BATIDO-590874 format. One record per residue: residue number from 1; x, y, z of N, C-alpha, C, O in turn. Coordinates in pm, whole numbers. Layout:
<lumzas>
> k,n_px,n_py,n_pz,ca_px,ca_py,ca_pz,c_px,c_py,c_pz,o_px,o_py,o_pz
> NUM,X,Y,Z,X,Y,Z,X,Y,Z,X,Y,Z .
...
</lumzas>
This chain:
<lumzas>
> k,n_px,n_py,n_pz,ca_px,ca_py,ca_pz,c_px,c_py,c_pz,o_px,o_py,o_pz
> 1,2571,-1418,426,2508,-1353,300,2372,-1266,415,2301,-1329,494 .
> 2,2366,-1111,394,2215,-1066,460,2115,-1118,409,2111,-1142,288 .
> 3,1994,-1152,510,1887,-1144,447,1807,-998,426,1841,-890,472 .
> 4,1691,-1029,341,1649,-873,283,1598,-833,389,1636,-716,402 .
> 5,1516,-871,497,1493,-807,616,1598,-729,670,1572,-617,715 .
> 6,1707,-770,672,1846,-710,740,1844,-564,679,1831,-464,750 .
> 7,1861,-560,493,1904,-461,455,1773,-356,471,1817,-243,455 .
> 8,1665,-354,490,1579,-266,478,1488,-243,364,1403,-154,358 .
> 9,1514,-334,270,1464,-286,138,1463,-455,69,1507,-553,129 .
> 10,1422,-458,-21,1398,-611,-104,1487,-551,-270,1436,-468,-344 .
> 11,1634,-624,-298,1690,-574,-404,1625,-627,-532,1655,-569,-637 .
> 12,1531,-742,-539,1470,-767,-659,1384,-689,-687,1372,-664,-807 .
> 13,1286,-615,-585,1183,-521,-618,1243,-392,-656,1182,-305,-717 .
> 14,1361,-384,-618,1405,-233,-648,1451,-266,-829,1424,-194,-925 .
> 15,1519,-385,-830,1536,-411,-982,1450,-401,-1050,1461,-312,-1134 .
> 16,1296,-500,-1051,1183,-487,-1078,1133,-335,-1136,1097,-310,-1251 .
> 17,1141,-244,-1025,1141,-85,-1073,1243,-34,-1172,1217,45,-1263 .
> 18,1316,-67,-1158,1446,28,-1260,1407,-45,-1376,1372,29,-1468 .
> 19,1401,-180,-1404,1384,-213,-1514,1242,-232,-1583,1221,-287,-1691 .
> 20,1155,-178,-1502,1007,-198,-1578,987,-52,-1683,1034,62,-1674 .
> 21,906,-108,-1771,890,-5,-1921,723,-11,-1873,654,-110,-1846 .
> 22,691,132,-1872,556,149,-1820,495,229,-1943,551,331,-1984 .
> 23,403,191,-1988,304,262,-2124,176,315,-2025,117,247,-1940 .
> 24,155,436,-2056,31,501,-2017,-13,561,-2117,47,653,-2173 .
> 25,-153,505,-2162,-212,563,-2275,-381,582,-2222,-422,543,-2112 .
> 26,-465,650,-2327,-580,682,-2307,-661,608,-2375,-629,623,-2493 .
> 27,-780,511,-2365,-868,448,-2437,-1014,527,-2386,-1031,586,-2280 .
> 28,-1098,511,-2481,-1276,525,-2453,-1336,393,-2463,-1319,301,-2542 .
> 29,-1412,408,-2359,-1465,273,-2346,-1607,315,-2366,-1639,421,-2421 .
> 30,-1695,223,-2318,-1869,247,-2384,-1907,395,-2329,-1864,451,-2229 .
> 31,-1989,434,-2415,-2045,562,-2388,-1917,665,-2408,-1925,769,-2343 .
> 32,-1806,648,-2487,-1721,734,-2476,-1677,790,-2347,-1657,909,-2327 .
> 33,-1666,719,-2281,-1584,741,-2116,-1407,686,-2139,-1354,580,-2171 .
> 34,-1375,783,-2114,-1238,794,-2106,-1160,694,-1985,-1203,705,-1870 .
> 35,-1086,630,-2002,-1000,565,-1929,-849,563,-1966,-801,581,-2078 .
> 36,-753,526,-1799,-648,554,-1854,-569,409,-1842,-580,346,-1738 .
> 37,-514,374,-1917,-458,239,-1912,-300,248,-1896,-238,322,-1973 .
> 38,-228,171,-1792,-136,149,-1741,-63,-23,-1764,-98,-128,-1709 .
> 39,39,1,-1856,60,-130,-1874,207,-126,-1835,277,-26,-1851 .
> 40,252,-249,-1779,433,-261,-1728,459,-273,-1593,576,-298,-1564 .
> 41,376,-260,-1502,390,-235,-1354,418,-385,-1345,350,-471,-1401 .
> 42,529,-408,-1265,561,-537,-1212,431,-570,-1142,359,-490,-1082 .
> 43,406,-731,-1163,290,-814,-1130,271,-831,-946,169,-862,-885 .
> 44,387,-803,-900,415,-809,-746,380,-669,-680,383,-655,-558 .
> 45,345,-561,-771,323,-439,-729,240,-370,-769,226,-255,-729 .
> 46,168,-425,-857,35,-412,-948,-94,-322,-847,-156,-216,-858 .
> 47,-85,-457,-731,-240,-446,-676,-187,-277,-566,-260,-178,-557 .
> 48,-70,-289,-509,-37,-196,-444,-40,-63,-505,-110,25,-455 .
> 49,50,-39,-637,37,84,-721,-144,117,-769,-193,230,-775 .
> 50,-203,13,-793,-351,46,-824,-399,124,-687,-444,237,-702 .
> 51,-394,79,-580,-460,156,-457,-377,306,-431,-435,414,-414 .
> 52,-273,292,-431,-249,427,-417,-258,563,-519,-259,682,-488 .
> 53,-268,484,-680,-319,581,-755,-461,609,-762,-491,722,-800 .
> 54,-543,536,-737,-671,537,-720,-741,683,-603,-821,774,-621 .
> 55,-655,635,-480,-677,677,-349,-581,857,-419,-632,965,-389 .
> 56,-513,855,-465,-448,1008,-486,-540,1064,-566,-587,1173,-533 .
> 57,-591,983,-718,-679,1076,-790,-841,1064,-771,-920,1118,-848 .
> 58,-877,992,-667,-1001,977,-613,-1088,938,-723,-1209,960,-726 .
> 59,-1010,871,-829,-1097,764,-931,-1120,606,-883,-1052,556,-793 .
> 60,-1199,553,-937,-1242,415,-932,-1133,319,-1054,-1086,383,-1148 .
> 61,-1115,232,-1046,-1021,127,-1140,-1046,1,-1113,-1131,-40,-1035 .
> 62,-959,-73,-1189,-948,-198,-1148,-826,-240,-1206,-768,-169,-1288 .
> 63,-772,-372,-1162,-667,-456,-1267,-680,-558,-1334,-744,-647,-1277 .
> 64,-642,-581,-1438,-743,-624,-1533,-596,-748,-1619,-556,-708,-1728 .
> 65,-549,-844,-1581,-453,-884,-1620,-296,-841,-1549,-243,-872,-1442 .
> 66,-258,-765,-1652,-86,-707,-1597,-137,-592,-1655,-47,-540,-1721 .
> 67,-255,-516,-1661,-288,-376,-1659,-386,-339,-1576,-482,-405,-1539 .
> 68,-342,-177,-1538,-388,-93,-1494,-511,-8,-1533,-481,61,-1630 .
> 69,-629,12,-1496,-742,76,-1551,-770,178,-1483,-793,139,-1369 .
> 70,-783,309,-1492,-822,425,-1414,-944,494,-1465,-929,557,-1569 .
> 71,-1060,493,-1411,-1132,589,-1476,-1117,726,-1494,-1076,794,-1400 .
> 72,-1149,782,-1612,-1104,920,-1635,-937,938,-1704,-843,859,-1706 .
> 73,-950,1049,-1747,-805,1088,-1806,-721,1133,-1714,-730,1246,-1668 .
> 74,-634,1048,-1680,-521,1082,-1563,-385,1075,-1621,-285,1053,-1553 .
> 75,-383,1094,-1748,-234,1087,-1819,-113,1202,-1768,6,1176,-1749 .
> 76,-177,1324,-1753,-90,1431,-1709,-40,1413,-1564,30,1506,-1525 .
> 77,-61,1316,-1478,-45,1326,-1355,24,1135,-1313,112,1085,-1244 .
> 78,-59,1100,-1386,45,959,-1367,183,927,-1368,233,841,-1296 .
> 79,243,997,-1450,392,964,-1448,471,1005,-1330,564,934,-1290 .
> 80,431,1142,-1258,459,1253,-1193,441,1131,-1021,530,1121,-936 .
> 81,322,1066,-1018,285,974,-926,382,853,-904,433,822,-796 .
> 82,400,783,-1037,508,652,-1067,647,708,-1022,715,640,-945 .
> 83,688,823,-1065,790,858,-1023,837,858,-881,934,794,-839 .
> 84,749,945,-803,719,944,-673,721,763,-581,774,741,-472 .
> 85,673,698,-637,666,540,-590,775,457,-632,771,335,-617 .
> 86,887,528,-693,1016,502,-681,1036,431,-853,1144,373,-864 .
> 87,963,429,-960,990,429,-1071,1084,500,-1169,1065,621,-1176 .
> 88,1191,444,-1255,1238,581,-1356,1149,664,-1447,1059,630,-1523 .
> 89,1194,773,-1419,1092,901,-1526,1126,854,-1662,1041,856,-1751 .
> 90,1271,804,-1686,1279,786,-1852,1207,623,-1843,1242,553,-1938 .
> 91,1160,589,-1794,1109,427,-1849,939,447,-1840,869,351,-1871 .
> 92,883,560,-1802,768,576,-1779,690,657,-1939,703,779,-1943 .
> 93,623,596,-2047,579,644,-2163,465,653,-2162,383,562,-2152 .
> 94,438,840,-2179,280,866,-2169,277,870,-2331,354,931,-2405 .
> 95,175,795,-2363,134,803,-2523,-44,900,-2536,-97,919,-2645 .
</lumzas>
């Protein structure tokens, strides 16, 4: 049986991406500041995805539990970036 290093990708990681149901929504926090909340990203990829989205949007943010918080309203662009990172477009819901 081949190791995951020999394949060039990790099949379990690919399965996580294809099965993930991601919800993107907007909330207003203190002083009516908008925060984009992303839920449903697999725990193993959460920090990596957070780092990339913060870099791409030039925004601050953090991970809290299994949620990703981005400062500002980025709903219109998050879906495109998640699809570029390998998540299925029909599994990303923007509310």
